[in-house]
C-alpha positions as CSV (number, residue, x, y, z in Angstrom):
1,X,-48.2,48.5,0.3
2,X,-50.6,48.5,-2.6
3,X,-49.4,44.9,-3.4
4,X,-49.8,43.8,0.2
5,X,-53.1,45.5,0.7
6,X,-54.5,44.7,4.2
7,X,-53.0,41.2,4.4
8,X,-51.2,40.4,7.6
9,X,-47.5,39.7,7.5
10,X,-46.7,36.0,7.6
11,X,-46.2,32.8,5.6
12,X,-49.6,31.3,5.7
13,X,-52.0,31.3,2.7
14,X,-53.5,34.8,2.3
15,X,-50.6,36.5,4.2
16,X,-47.8,38.7,3.0
17,X,-44.2,37.3,3.2
18,X,-41.5,40.1,3.1
19,X,-39.0,37.5,1.8
20,X,-41.2,36.4,-1.1
21,X,-39.0,38.2,-3.7
22,X,-35.8,36.5,-2.7
23,X,-34.4,39.1,-0.4
24,X,-34.4,39.0,3.4
25,X,-36.8,41.6,4.8
26,X,-38.6,39.6,7.5
27,X,-36.3,40.8,10.3
28,X,-36.4,44.4,9.2
29,X,-40.2,44.3,9.0
30,X,-40.4,42.7,12.5
31,X,-38.3,45.5,14.0
32,X,-40.4,48.1,12.2
33,X,-43.5,46.6,13.8
34,X,-41.8,46.6,17.2
35,X,-40.7,50.2,16.7
36,X,-44.2,51.3,15.8
37,X,-45.8,49.5,18.8
38,X,-43.2,51.1,21.1
39,X,-43.6,54.6,19.7
40,X,-47.4,54.4,19.4
41,X,-48.5,52.3,22.2
42,X,-52.1,52.3,21.2
43,X,-51.3,50.3,18.0
44,X,-52.2,46.5,18.0
45,X,-49.6,44.1,16.7
46,X,-52.2,41.3,16.1
47,X,-53.8,43.6,13.6
48,X,-50.8,43.3,11.2
49,X,-49.0,40.1,12.3
50,X,-48.5,37.4,14.8
51,X,-46.3,38.8,17.6
52,X,-44.5,35.4,18.2
53,X,-43.9,35.3,14.4
54,X,-42.4,38.7,14.4
55,X,-40.2,37.7,17.4
56,X,-39.0,34.7,15.4
57,X,-38.3,36.7,12.3
58,X,-36.2,39.1,14.4
59,X,-33.9,36.4,15.7
60,X,-33.7,34.6,12.4
61,X,-32.6,37.8,10.6
62,X,-30.7,39.9,13.1
63,X,-29.7,43.5,12.4
64,X,-26.7,43.7,10.1
65,X,-24.5,46.6,8.9
66,X,-27.2,47.7,6.4
67,X,-29.7,48.0,9.2
68,X,-27.3,50.0,11.3
69,X,-26.5,52.4,8.4
70,X,-30.2,52.9,7.7
71,X,-30.8,53.6,11.4
72,X,-28.1,56.2,11.3
73,X,-29.6,57.9,8.3
74,X,-33.1,57.9,9.6
75,X,-31.8,59.7,12.8
76,X,-30.5,62.5,10.6
77,X,-34.0,63.4,9.5
78,X,-36.3,61.9,12.1
79,X,-34.0,62.7,15.1
80,X,-34.7,59.3,16.8
81,X,-33.7,55.7,16.3
82,X,-35.2,52.2,16.2
83,X,-33.9,50.8,19.6
84,X,-34.4,47.2,18.4
85,X,-31.7,47.7,15.8
86,X,-29.2,49.2,18.3
87,X,-30.2,46.8,21.1
88,X,-31.6,43.6,19.5
89,X,-31.6,41.9,22.9
90,X,-34.4,44.1,24.0
91,X,-36.9,42.4,21.7
92,X,-37.3,39.3,23.9
93,X,-37.5,41.4,27.1
94,X,-40.4,43.6,25.6
95,X,-42.2,41.2,23.3
96,X,-41.1,37.7,24.4
97,X,-43.0,35.1,26.4
98,X,-41.2,35.7,29.7
99,X,-37.7,35.5,31.3
100,X,-35.2,33.8,29.1
101,X,-34.3,30.1,29.8
102,X,-31.7,30.1,27.1
103,X,-28.1,29.0,27.7
104,X,-25.1,29.0,25.4
105,X,-22.2,26.7,26.0
106,X,-19.0,25.8,24.0
107,X,-18.6,22.2,23.0
108,X,-15.4,20.6,24.0
109,X,-12.4,21.9,26.0
110,X,-11.9,25.6,26.9
111,X,-8.4,25.3,25.5
112,X,-7.6,23.9,22.0
113,X,-4.1,23.2,21.0
114,X,-3.8,22.7,17.2
115,X,-0.2,21.6,17.5
116,X,2.5,22.4,15.0
117,X,2.0,23.2,11.3
118,X,4.2,24.5,8.4
119,X,3.7,28.2,7.6
120,X,2.8,28.3,4.0
121,X,1.6,31.9,4.0
122,X,-2.0,30.9,4.1
123,X,-4.0,31.0,7.4
124,X,-4.9,28.0,9.4
125,X,-8.7,27.5,10.0
126,X,-10.5,25.7,12.7
127,X,-13.9,26.1,14.3
128,X,-15.7,26.5,17.7
129,X,-19.0,24.8,18.2
130,X,-21.7,26.6,20.2
131,X,-24.6,24.6,21.7
132,X,-27.7,26.5,22.7
133,X,-30.4,25.0,25.0
134,X,-33.7,26.4,26.3
135,X,-37.1,27.2,24.7
136,X,-36.5,30.9,24.4
137,X,-34.4,32.5,21.6
138,X,-31.4,34.5,22.6
139,X,-28.7,37.0,21.4
140,X,-25.0,36.8,21.7
141,X,-21.8,38.7,20.6
142,X,-18.6,37.1,19.4
143,X,-15.2,38.7,19.9
144,X,-11.6,37.6,19.3
145,X,-8.3,38.6,20.7
146,X,-4.7,37.7,20.0
147,X,-3.7,35.7,17.0
148,X,-7.2,34.5,16.1
149,X,-10.0,36.1,14.1
150,X,-13.4,35.0,13.0
151,X,-15.8,36.1,10.3
152,X,-18.5,35.9,13.0
153,X,-16.8,38.6,15.1
154,X,-18.5,41.5,13.2
155,X,-19.2,43.7,16.2
156,X,-22.9,43.0,15.7
157,X,-25.0,40.7,17.8
158,X,-26.1,37.3,16.4
159,X,-29.2,35.3,17.4
160,X,-30.2,31.8,18.2
161,X,-33.8,30.9,17.5
162,X,-36.1,29.0,19.8
163,X,-35.2,25.5,21.0
164,X,-32.0,23.6,21.3
165,X,-29.5,23.9,18.4
166,X,-25.8,24.1,17.5
167,X,-23.7,26.3,15.4
168,X,-20.1,26.1,14.2
169,X,-18.1,29.4,14.4
170,X,-15.2,29.6,11.9
171,X,-11.9,30.7,13.4
172,X,-8.7,31.7,11.6
173,X,-5.2,31.8,12.9
174,X,-2.6,34.2,11.6
175,X,0.2,32.4,9.7
176,X,3.3,34.3,11.1
177,X,5.9,31.8,12.4
178,X,6.0,31.4,16.1
179,X,3.7,30.5,19.0
180,X,0.2,31.5,18.2
181,X,-2.3,32.3,21.0
182,X,-5.7,33.7,20.7
183,X,-9.1,33.7,22.4
184,X,-12.7,33.5,21.1
185,X,-15.3,34.9,23.6
186,X,-19.0,34.4,23.4
187,X,-21.0,37.0,25.3
188,X,-24.6,36.2,26.0
189,X,-26.3,39.6,25.7
190,X,-29.8,38.5,27.0
191,X,-31.2,40.9,29.7
192,X,-33.8,38.6,31.3
193,X,-33.2,35.4,33.2
194,X,-35.4,32.5,34.2
195,X,-32.9,31.3,36.8
196,X,-29.2,30.8,37.6
197,X,-27.1,30.2,34.5
198,X,-29.9,31.1,32.2
199,X,-30.4,34.2,30.0
200,X,-28.6,37.2,31.5
201,X,-27.1,35.0,34.2
202,X,-25.4,32.9,31.5
203,X,-21.7,33.8,31.9
204,X,-19.4,34.5,29.0
205,X,-17.8,31.4,27.4
206,X,-14.2,31.6,26.1
207,X,-12.0,29.3,24.1
208,X,-8.2,29.6,24.1
209,X,-6.7,28.4,20.9
210,X,-2.9,27.8,20.5
211,X,-0.7,26.5,17.8
212,X,2.9,26.5,16.6
213,X,3.7,27.9,13.1
214,X,7.1,26.7,11.8
215,X,9.0,28.1,8.8
216,X,9.4,25.4,6.1
217,X,12.6,23.4,6.1
218,X,15.2,24.5,3.5
219,X,17.1,21.6,1.9
220,X,20.6,22.4,0.7
221,X,23.8,20.7,-0.3
222,X,25.8,23.7,1.0
223,X,25.9,25.0,4.5
224,X,26.3,28.7,3.5
225,X,23.8,29.2,0.7
226,X,20.8,27.3,-0.6
227,X,22.2,24.8,-3.1
228,X,20.0,22.1,-4.6
229,X,22.6,20.5,-7.0
230,X,26.3,19.7,-6.7
231,X,28.8,17.8,-9.0
232,X,31.6,15.4,-7.8
233,X,34.3,14.4,-10.3
234,X,36.1,11.2,-9.1
235,X,38.7,11.1,-11.9
236,X,40.0,7.6,-12.7
237,X,39.0,4.6,-10.5
238,X,40.4,1.1,-11.0
239,X,37.9,-1.5,-12.0
240,X,37.5,-3.7,-9.0
241,X,38.7,-1.0,-6.7
242,X,36.6,1.5,-4.7
243,X,36.4,5.3,-4.3
244,X,36.0,4.8,-0.6
245,X,33.1,6.5,1.3
246,X,32.0,9.8,-0.2
247,X,30.2,11.8,2.5
248,X,27.9,14.6,1.3
249,X,26.4,16.8,4.0
250,X,22.7,17.4,3.5
251,X,21.7,20.7,5.2
252,X,18.5,22.1,6.6
253,X,19.1,25.9,6.4
254,X,15.8,26.8,8.1
255,X,15.9,29.1,11.1
256,X,17.2,27.0,14.1
257,X,14.4,28.4,16.4
258,X,11.3,28.7,14.1
259,X,12.2,26.3,11.4
260,X,10.8,22.8,10.8
261,X,12.9,19.6,10.8
262,X,13.6,18.1,7.4
263,X,13.0,14.5,6.5
264,X,14.9,12.5,3.8
265,X,12.2,10.4,2.2
266,X,14.3,8.5,-0.2
267,X,17.4,8.4,-2.4
268,X,17.5,7.1,-6.0
269,X,20.5,6.5,-8.3
270,X,20.2,6.7,-12.0
271,X,22.4,7.1,-15.1
272,X,25.7,5.3,-15.8
273,X,25.7,4.0,-12.3
274,X,27.8,0.9,-12.4
275,X,29.0,0.2,-8.9
276,X,27.5,3.4,-7.4
277,X,25.8,2.5,-4.2
278,X,24.2,4.3,-1.2
279,X,26.1,3.4,2.0
280,X,23.9,5.4,4.3
281,X,21.4,8.2,4.7
282,X,19.9,10.0,7.8
283,X,17.1,8.0,9.3
284,X,15.8,10.8,11.5
285,X,14.7,14.3,10.6
286,X,17.5,16.8,10.1
287,X,17.0,19.6,12.6
288,X,16.8,23.2,11.4
289,X,20.3,24.8,11.1
290,X,22.0,21.4,11.1
291,X,23.2,18.8,8.6
292,X,23.5,15.0,8.3
293,X,25.8,13.0,6.0
294,X,24.6,11.1,3.0
295,X,27.3,8.5,2.1
296,X,27.9,7.1,-1.3
297,X,30.6,4.7,-2.7
298,X,31.7,3.9,-6.2
299,X,33.2,0.4,-7.0
300,X,33.0,-0.1,-10.8
301,X,33.0,-3.6,-12.2
302,X,33.7,-2.7,-15.9
303,X,35.8,0.0,-17.5
304,X,34.2,3.0,-19.0
305,X,32.6,6.4,-18.0
306,X,30.8,7.0,-14.8
307,X,27.9,9.5,-14.9
308,X,25.4,8.8,-12.1
309,X,22.8,11.1,-10.5
310,X,21.8,10.6,-6.9
311,X,18.4,12.2,-6.3
312,X,17.5,13.0,-2.7
313,X,13.8,13.5,-1.9
314,X,13.2,15.7,1.1
315,X,10.2,17.1,2.8
316,X,9.1,18.9,6.0
317,X,8.6,16.9,9.1
318,X,5.2,15.3,8.2
319,X,3.2,18.3,9.4
320,X,0.2,20.0,7.8
321,X,1.4,22.3,5.0
322,X,4.6,20.3,4.3
323,X,6.4,20.8,1.0
324,X,8.8,18.7,-1.0
325,X,12.2,19.4,-2.4
326,X,14.6,17.3,-4.5
327,X,18.4,17.6,-4.2
328,X,20.7,16.1,-6.9
329,X,24.3,14.9,-6.7
330,X,26.0,14.3,-10.1
331,X,28.9,11.9,-9.9
332,X,31.4,11.6,-12.8
333,X,34.6,9.7,-13.4
334,X,36.2,7.0,-15.5
335,X,36.5,3.3,-14.5
336,X,39.9,2.1,-15.8
337,X,41.2,-1.5,-15.9
338,X,44.9,-1.5,-14.7
339,X,45.2,-5.2,-15.5
340,X,43.0,-5.8,-18.5
341,X,44.5,-9.2,-19.4
342,X,43.3,-10.6,-16.1
343,X,39.8,-11.5,-17.3
344,X,39.2,-13.9,-14.4
345,X,39.9,-11.2,-11.9
346,X,42.1,-13.4,-9.7
347,X,45.2,-11.2,-9.9
348,X,47.1,-13.8,-12.0
349,X,47.4,-13.9,-15.8
350,X,47.5,-17.4,-17.3
351,X,45.9,-19.6,-19.8
352,X,42.6,-19.4,-18.1
353,X,42.5,-15.6,-18.9
354,X,43.2,-16.5,-22.6
355,X,40.2,-18.9,-22.6
356,X,38.1,-16.1,-20.9
357,X,39.1,-13.6,-23.6
358,X,38.1,-16.1,-26.3
359,X,34.8,-16.6,-24.6
360,X,34.3,-12.8,-24.4
361,X,35.3,-12.5,-28.1
362,X,32.7,-15.1,-29.1
363,X,30.0,-13.6,-27.0
364,X,30.9,-9.9,-27.2
365,X,31.1,-9.9,-23.4
366,X,33.1,-7.7,-21.0
367,X,36.9,-7.8,-21.4
368,X,37.0,-8.4,-25.1
369,X,37.9,-4.8,-26.0
370,X,41.6,-5.0,-24.9
371,X,42.7,-2.0,-26.9
372,X,40.0,0.3,-25.7
373,X,38.7,1.4,-29.1
374,X,35.1,0.6,-28.2
375,X,34.8,-2.5,-30.4
376,X,35.5,-6.2,-30.1
377,X,37.5,-7.6,-33.0
378,X,40.6,-9.5,-34.0
379,X,42.8,-6.6,-33.1
380,X,41.9,-7.1,-29.5
381,X,43.8,-10.5,-29.4
382,X,47.1,-8.8,-30.2
383,X,46.2,-6.2,-27.5
384,X,45.5,-9.0,-25.0
385,X,48.9,-10.5,-25.8
386,X,50.4,-7.0,-25.2
387,X,48.6,-6.7,-21.9
388,X,49.6,-10.2,-21.0
389,X,53.2,-9.4,-21.4
390,X,52.8,-6.1,-19.6
391,X,51.4,-8.0,-16.5
392,X,49.6,-6.5,-13.6
393,X,51.0,-3.8,-11.3
């Protein structure tokens, strides 16, 4: 008080602003002035402040939990309360310019379906937009039910200032898998009305929010337990022959009711992968609790070890919150040449195969190593003769 002196409350030059030190005290000061005028009716508000300014400060800084606690403590010693903290909607009725012409509406549909999303353990957030019209300020109370909550649903009234304006209300949905349904209700608490649909005659507005939370898909190469890697040993395979189709079931072990479908986004083959090809992969999402075959085939063209890795990239069904998992199939075996002297590969051994061996010897090409010692040298000629005499099976 000694700092303020006799200056009026306000923001004009020569006035005293309760917010000037960086903390919000304008609303509290306005309600103090209103309390004093109500308790001591002979007092004059214009002596200390502009009444309309005090009204605006009240709606700009509505009573919060701190105000409510102070009101409770004051009652212990003073045995009465500030009614404008308990019932902030009374301010306009007592100190306003007349019956309220304010109206609050919800922008958009009264039902909002957010669709399906993957439950990641984190809540899903959205918002509800409130539009306020009318010259008068107004008060309102937000509440939620069901599977939604909002930081704006504090149990305390909020306020809109004078004139038309909009406000976005944050809404959070619980992340438990299943069908989520909740409602946000905006209760206009004004007690005066300038006409139908205005002020106290402005009915409550509600928004129903729905969504479907799905458990993540669970990629596996085993139908009984989550398995992200398997190994397949093909043994010996004839060069020029084929392993035939190798079907590997790719499972989605997610819950059949609450789980997400699983997409196979791609298959890559690396390593010693001569002749290892992908014959087919699921084109559509693998439903939860089901499997689909991935088909590989091995048809080696040269003798030697086979050590290929097929990496299967999977993900959830292109929904918000999707995750990615790689599965690996390791394929081993040995490609053996049952007729090594037949370098032309026509099933008949003749002089053309000798010319082909000489060419392979001169160039270090495939087929030169007839004795299988890993090198191409003069000893392989004798081995070719041996293989020539042995013939083809």
